N, C-alpha and C positions, 0 to 999 in steps of 0.2 A: 504494500500500500504506500501511496505517496501522500505526505502531509505537507501542505503549503501554508505558511504563516505569513500574512501580509500586514504591514503597518499602514495606518491611514495616511492620506496625503498631507501636504504642508498645512498645518493647522492654524485656524483662527480660534484660539482658546476662549476668547471673549464671548463668542457666540456658539461655541462647540460645533464648529463647522470647518470649512476649508477656505483658504485664501484663494485668490484668483489663480495663483500658481498651482495650488493644491488640486483645483478642479481640472487643470490641464494634465497634471500628473495622473489623476484618476482616469481620465479618458485614454491616455496612452497605455496605462496598465490594463484597461478593459480590452484593448486590442490584443494584448498578449493572452489574457486569461480566456477570452471568448473563443480562442482557437483550440482550447483544450477540451477534453472529455472529462468533465467534473461530475463526480457522483453526488456531492452534497456541499452546500455552503453554510457556514456558521458565522455569526456576526455579533459583535459587541453591541450593547444597547445605546452607546453614546453616539451623538450626532456626527462627529468627524469620521467615525468608522462606517456608519450607515451611508453617509454621503459618498465616501470613497467607493464602497461596494455598489452603489446605485448604478453607476455607468456600466459595470460588468453585468449586473443582474438584468438591467433593461436590455442590453445588447443580446443577451442569451435567452431572454424571456423566462427567467428563473426567479425563484424566491430563496430566501435564506432563513434559517432558524436562528432566532436571537437567543443568546445564552448570557444570563446575567454575570457569570463568573469571567466572561471575556472582556468585561469593562476594564479600564485601566486599573492596574494594581493600586489598591487604596489602603495603605498602611503607613501614614506619616510617622516620622520619628522626630525626636527633639535633638537638635544640634547642640552638642555639649559645649561648643565654643561660644555660640550666640544665644542659646536658650530658645531659639525659634524653631518652629516645625519646618521640616523639609522632607522631600521624597528620598528614599534610600539611595537611589542611583544618581543623585546630585551631590552626594557627600564628597568633600575634598579628598583626593587620594592621599595627601600628606597626613591625613587624620586616620582614615579607616585602614590603610595598609599596614599600620603598626600593630594591628590586632590579628594574631594568627588564626583565631577561631573563624574569622570571616572567610578564610580560604578552605575551610572544611565543610563538605556538604552536609555533615551531620551536626555541626556545632555553630554554624553561622548565625542561627536564630537564637542562640543561648546567651549572646552578649547582652549585658543589662539594657542598653538602649533599645535593642530589638525586642527584648522581653516586655519592656515598658510600652512599646508600641503595638504589642500583640501581633507582630508581623507573621509569625508562624501560622496563626489562625487564618489569615488571608491566603497565605501560601497553600495551606492544606485545602482550602476551598478551590483553588486553581488546580492543584494536583488531582483532586477527586473529580472535578468537572472534566478535565482533559481525559482522564482514564475512562470515564463514563462514555465519552464520545468514541474513543478508540475501541472500547468493548462493543459498542453498538455496531461498529464497522468490522468486527471480527477479531480484535486483538485484546486479550484480557491480561492485565498486569499481574505478574507473579514475581515477587521480589524486585529485582532490578531489570527484569526482562519482561517480554510479553508472550503469552501463549497464543499461538496462531490458531485460534479456534476455527475461523473461516478465512484462510489465507486468500488474498486477492490482489489485483493490480489496480484497484480503484484510486482515484484522486479526490481528496477532500481539502477544502480551502477554508481557512479561518481569517476573517478580517478583524484586526484588533489594534493593539497598542504596544509600544516598546517595552514598558515595564513588565506587563503580563507575559509578553513573548519571552522575555529572558527567564522568567520563573518557569514557564513551560519547558524551555530548553534545559534549564538546570535539572528538572525532573526527569526528562527523557535521557539525558546524557550523564547524569550523576555528577553534576558540578554545582558548587555553591552559587546561588543567584548573584551574590555580591561580585563574584568574578565575571559573570556574564554581563551584569548591569554596567560595570565599569570598564570592562575590557573589550566590549563589542559595541558597535554603533550601527543601528538600523535606521537608515534615513527614510523619510516619508515615501510611501508606496514600495518600499523594498520588499523583496520576496525571499523568504527563507524556506528551503526545501529539505525535508527528511524523508528517506525511503527505507522501508523495512528490508532487512536482510535475514533470510531464513536458512541459515547454513546447516542447521540440524532441523529435521522435520518437526514442525510444531513449536519451535522456539525462535522468536523474532527479536531483533534489536533495531531501533530506529537510528540510522546513521545519517548525519547531516551532509548532504551533497553540495549545498551552497548556502551562504549566509548573506543577507542584505543585498541580494542581486538587484541591480538597477538597469539591466540591459534594455528594458523597454523605454527608458528615458534616453539613454545614450544613443540608441538607434535613431531617435528623432531629434537629436541635438538639444534636448532639454537638460539644462544643468541641474544636478541634484540640489535639493534644499539643504541649507546649513542646519536646519532644525535637528536637535539631538546632539549636536557637537558643541564643544567648547573651543575657546581661542587656541589657534595653532601655536602661536607664540604670545607671551604675556603682553608684548608691545602692540599687538593687533587690537587697537582700541575699539574697532567697529565690530568685533566678534565677542560673543557671549563669554563672560568670565566666571560668574557665580550662579 
């Protein structure tokens, strides 16, 4: 089975929709996805994800099932330096990288700041939601692998958000979400693809074939959005710092 995770287009967070550029990105993405044989579409309930998917669904005359757990990961933590709330993937590397537990897939959520934010509760909601979808399509989680109950070559597509995407990848690949949140950057309308490998009958593992693919934008000369990135050098005053 092929699992495709798509981040929404360039966002206008003030209205939970897309910028003008985001709508162009969504249209170019739709040209790519519409050419595929997709078994099922799943969708975040948030506007920016719905709007991104709309071009594809309209072009294919399809509908998507809305899944509440696909909304953006919502577990704010309190920055110990400023005392203000922030999302876990915007934490400054100079601070979080000093904590060894953050690199451990079993311990990342035990750090006091994560416990205070009940981050694992939200993560478990994502884990169980993803596993339910995969089981529906023939793959039942057993330990760190999946039992191929009904092996298939189907393609399923999830339209969602960067934060929740990283949590899903951490679950599928056995990696701390902190490492994925901070070490990977999925630009707007980027496509991440994982494909099952069943090298022993009935036992499957999801292997990531591509992360954050933007070939649909490059093919049409559309420059990727800077959204999700931070300043390349500190002196780049026009790029996001904090």
